[in-house]
N, C-alpha and C positions, 0 to 999 in steps of 0.2 A: 504494500500500500504506500502511496505517496506520503512523505513526511509533512508535519504540520506547517513548516516554513514555506511550503509551496502553495499554501492557501493565501491569497492576497490579503494584506492587512486592511480591515474595513473598520473605519471609525463610525460608530452608530450613536444615535440618540434614543436608545430604546428605554421605555419606561414601563411602569407597573402593568397596565392592561395587556400589552402585547406579551410581556413575559408570562403573565398568567395564561394567556391564550396558548403560547408555546408549551408551557408546562401541561396544560390541559390536553393538548394534542399528544404529548408524550405519555401522559397517564392513560390515555385511551387508545394507544397505538394498536393493541391487539384487536379491538373492536373496529378501528379504522381500516386496518389492513384486511381484515375479513370482509368488511363492507366493500372495499375496492375490488377484491377478488371476485365477489359475486356480481358487482356491477359490470366489470369488464368482461366477465363470462357471458352475461346477458347482452351486453352492448360492446362489441370488440372495439378497442382503441384504434384511431387512425394509425397509418404506418409510422408517421412522425409528426411532431409539432414542437413549437417553441412558445413559451408564455412569458410576457413581460410582467413583472411584479413590482408593486410599490409598497414600501414599508414605512408607514407613518408613525410607528411607535404604538399608537392606540389601535391601528388597523393594518391588516395585511391582505392585499387583494390583487387580482390580476387586472390589467388594463388593456391587454391585447393578447389574442391567441392566433398564431400564424400556422397554417396547415401546410405551408410550403417553405419551411425554414431555410435560410441561406447564410448561416453563420457557422457551419461545421468546422471551418478553419480556425475559428476562435476558441474551440474547446481545447482543454488541456490534454496533451498527448498521453499523459499518464493514465487517463481514463478511457483510452481507446478500446481496451478489452471489454469494458461495459457496453460500449456502442456495438462492437462486433457481435457479442452474444445476444444483445437485444435485437439486432438486425436479423440474425438467424431465426429467432423466434417470430418476429413480425412478418417476415416473408413467408415462413411456413404457415402462419395463421391465415394470411390472405391468399396464398397460392401454393398449396402443399406440394404440387408436382414441379415447382420451378427449379431449374438449375442455372438460370440466367436472369438478369434484370436489365431492362432497357430504361435509361434515364432520359427524360425530355426536359431540357433546361430552359431558362430564360434566353432571349435572343441577344445576350451580351457577348461581345468579342473583345471589348477594351476595358471592361470593369474587372480589374485583376483581383479585387477582393472577392467578387462573386465567383470568378473562375477558380480561385483557390478553394472556396467552399465546395464547388463542384468536384474538384479533384479529391478533396478530403472525403466527400460522400462516396465517390467511386472506390477509393481505397478501403473504406469501411466495409462495403458490400463485397469487394473482392476478398478481403480477409475473412469474411463470413463464409466464403466458399462458393461464390457465384461468379459466373462470367458476366462482365458488365461492359456495355457500350453506351455511348451517348449519341442520341438521335436528335439533331437540331431542326427546329422549325424555320430557320432562316431561309427566306424564299430563294435567294440566288446562290445558295450553297449547293454546288453540283458534284463536289468531290471532298474527301476528308480534309479538314483544316487542322493543322497542328499548331498549338499555341504554347510557347515557352513561358513559364510562370516565374515570378520573382523567387519562389521557394526552390527553384531548380527542377521542379517537376515539369512534365510536358503533358498537355491535355489535348485529346483528339476529338473534334466534333465531326460527326458524320451526317450526311443527308438523310432525313427521315423519309421513308417510303412506305407505301401501303400496297399489300397484295391481298385482294379479296377483303376479308374482314379482319385482317391482322396488319399491324404496323411494326416496323423495325428498321434496321439498317441492312446493307447488303449481306445476305447469308445468315442473318440473326433476327429471329422473330419469336422471342420468349413469351411465356404466358404472363409474366409479371412486368408491368410498365409503371415506373415511378415518376410521377409528375413533380418536377422542381420548378415549375412555371405556374404562377398564380392565376393565369388566364385573365388578367386585367383587361386585355384587349379583346376578349370574347373567346368563345369556344371554337378552336380551329376545326374546320370541316373534316380534316384528315383523321381526327380523333373520334368523330361521332360514329356510334354503332359498332365499334370494334369488339371482338369477342374475347380479348385478353382482359386481365384484371388490372384496372387502373387504380393506382394508389396515390392520393385519394381519388374518389370518383369525380367526374367532370362537374357534377352539381355543387361541389364545394369550392370551385374557383370563384374569383371575384366577379365573374360575369353573372353569377346566380346567387352568391352568398351575401348575407347582410350581418353586420356586427350586432345589430339590435337583436336578431334572432339568436345569435350565439349567447348573448348575455341574458336573454330570456331563459334559455336552457340552463345557463349557469345558475340563475336565480332559483330555478326549480331544483337543481342538484343541491345547492347549498341549504335550501329550506329543509330538505330531508336530512342532509348531513348534520346541520346544526341541531336538529331535534334528536338525532342519534346520540350526539355527545354533549347535549345540553349547553349550547352557547347561543348568543344572539347572532343570527345570520348576517346582520349588518357589519359585524366585525371582519367579515371576509368577502363581502359583496358590495360592489360599487353600484349606486343607484344609476339606472340607465334608461333613457326614453328616446323614442324616435321622433324626428320632426322633418316635415317636408310636405310638398315640394318647395325648394328654395332655389332662387337664381341670384347669386351674389352680384354678378355684373349688372343686372337690371334692378337690383335691390328689392326683389319681390320675395315675400315670405319671411323677411327679417323680423317683422313684428311678432309673428308666431314663434320664431326662434328665440327672441328675447323673452317671451312668456315661458317657453320651456326652460330656459336658463334660470329664470326666476323661480319656477316650480322646483327644480332640482336643488337650488340654493336654499330654499325654504325647508325642504325635506331634510337636507343635510344639517341645517342649523338646529332643527328639532332633535336630531340624533346627537349632535354635539352637546346640546343642553342635557339630554337624557344621560349621556355618559360623562358629563362634566368635563368636556374637552374645550380648552381655551385656545381655539384656532378660528381663523376666518375662513368660511367656506369659499371654494372656488370651483369652477366648472371647466371641463374639457369639451370643446365642440369639435367634432371630427366627421369626416365623410363616413357614411354608413357602410361603405365598401372601399376596398383598396388598402394599400400599404405603403411602405417606404417613407413613412412619416410625413406624407403630403396631405394638404387640406386639413390641418389640425391647428387649433389655437387654444390657449388658456385664457379664460375671462374671469374677471372678478365681480362683474355686475351685468345686468341686462343691457345697460347703456353701452357697454363695450361692443356689443353686437350691432347696435343701432348706429354707432359712430365710426364704423370701419371706414378708413380712407380707400381710395381707388386701388392702391398697391396691395393693401390687405385683402380687399375683396377679390382681386385678380388671383392672389395666392390661394384663396380658399375655393376658387371656382373650378379647379380641375385637379385630377390625380394622375397617377401613372398612365402612360399611353395617351395622355392628353384628354382623357374622358371627362366630360362635364359632371360636376357634382350636383345632385338634385336632392338626395336624402341625407340627413345628418343624424348622427348619434350625439345626444346631449348626456354627458356622463359626469357624475360626481367626481370632482378632482380629489385624488389621493396624494397627500404630501409624500415625498421621499426624503427621509431624514438620514439616509445612508450617505456617507462620504468616503472618498478615497483620495488621500493626499490633498485634502481640503476642497476637492471637486465633488459635485453632487453625482450620485451613482444610483443605479437600480439593477437588481439581479434579473437575468433572463435564464430560465430553466429550459433545457432541451430534453426531449423524450423521443425514444423510438419504441413503438408499441406502447405498453403501459409502464415502461421502466424509465425512470429519470437517469440520464446518462451523463449529465454534467451541465455546464452552463458558463456564463461569463457575466461580468458587470459592464453595463453600458455606462460610460463615464463622460461627463461634459463639463469642461472648465468654465464655459460661458453661460451656464444656465443656473436656475434657482430650484428650490424644492417644489415649486408649483409648475415648472415648465415641462414641456415634452422634450425628452432627451434624445429621441430618435430624429436627429437633425444634423446638418453639416457641422463639423467640428467635434463630433463625438469620437471616442475611441473605446476599445474593448480590453478588459483585463480578464484573462481566463481564470476560472475557478477550478481548483483541484480539490475535489471532495476527498476526505480521508477514507470514506467508504460510501457506498451507494446511499442515496437519500432515503431509501426505503427502510434502512436499519439504523435507528438511532443508538447512541451510546448511553446505556442506562446509568453509568457511573458518573457522568459529567452533568454539570448544571446546564440550564437552557442557553447560557451564553456560549457554551462550547460549540465549535464549528459543526460537528456532525448533527447536533440537535437543532441548531439554528437552521441548517439546510434541510433537516427533516421537515420542519414547518414549511419551508419554501416548497419542498417536494409535495407535501400534502395539498397545498393550495394550487400548485401547477397541475396536479393530477385531477383536481376537481374541474379545472378548466378543460383538461383533456377529455374528461368524461362528458362534459357539455358538448365538445366537438364530436365525440363519438355518437352522441344522441342526435346531433345535426345530421350526420351521415345516415343513421338508422331512419330518421324521419324522411330524408330524401329518397330512401329505398322503400318507404312505406312499411317499415319493420320496427317502429318505435315501441319498446316494451315499457311497462310501468316501472317507476322507481320504487324500490323496496327499502324500508328502513333497516331491516336486518337480513 
């Protein structure tokens, strides 16, 4: 196991209620792990996911769940064995007969950070015992493209082709197809109606998926979970409501958006009073679909929405692939009181199947505890867990690294279960949540 000094030093402002929550999770770990096993048996986890967490001291909650994670190069190499074992289990779960995996990536050829991620993902699957090729959707790619990476590795992108109801690259048409493309630009026709197993399914791309629906599932999950271990679900759940249609450029729908901001702030203030929290509520307004930290802002009052200048409105009007924003998610802002070398930080947990395999801290020197950190200027600090997040150390107090990360792993897996239920609902196979 990695030694303790390989875990990044994290300065935190953790106080009573969260420590009580963490201890409560530890005290109920047998019940929690039994519950997770049952839920993921009934509702299999996605092949992979990453979850952005915010630790406010009095509250620990997810603020984003990505079903097409692109940061595998930021994971600590000491934990590669966890990822390899989890990948073997996840591929077998989704496609038991698979002996190869086709990866379909984003259409990046110059984003070296993304390509390093792709290379890391390919190496994990190859180490798990699968033949792996990368089939690109780039339209004018007619022959394999080799790209030398800063790490010294070389990545090969091959033209994606279709034969009857199967997709692949020349001479390679496996049953397992792993999407590392979030489909922000829509569902490519070449992927429609294929008979292979797509992981995740097309319905979970941003062409069809909404964050509001994810957090609705998350709220359902945490209601049952909170009852199971006797906690207030608000401590692990951000208040989230949908608002739209909105056109930022034409300034239509902004009054309704301001009302939604006011509603969430009022609800948050009531919880603050209930839990005797001496903080000022704030709200995150973001596109109800899409990623890459685009079309997102932190607001402190409804007037902030009404008084946006032209530059701010243009920034909020589109997301990846230039798609216009129409629906917004208005979400309770969760402070992050974690810092690394005096810079604000937030943990991001990575999972393959139902297993936490590691993560990193997103760090930003130019942001505050209320800002979105997924923005230009951020950098990443890998986490090296002393052991898997699933098994805490009973002999250490909640401040000890394994136990702190156990709490993070629990919350991340609750978001993962919500994503699993999104997939099940898309397939028309959504089972009931059971408390025991």
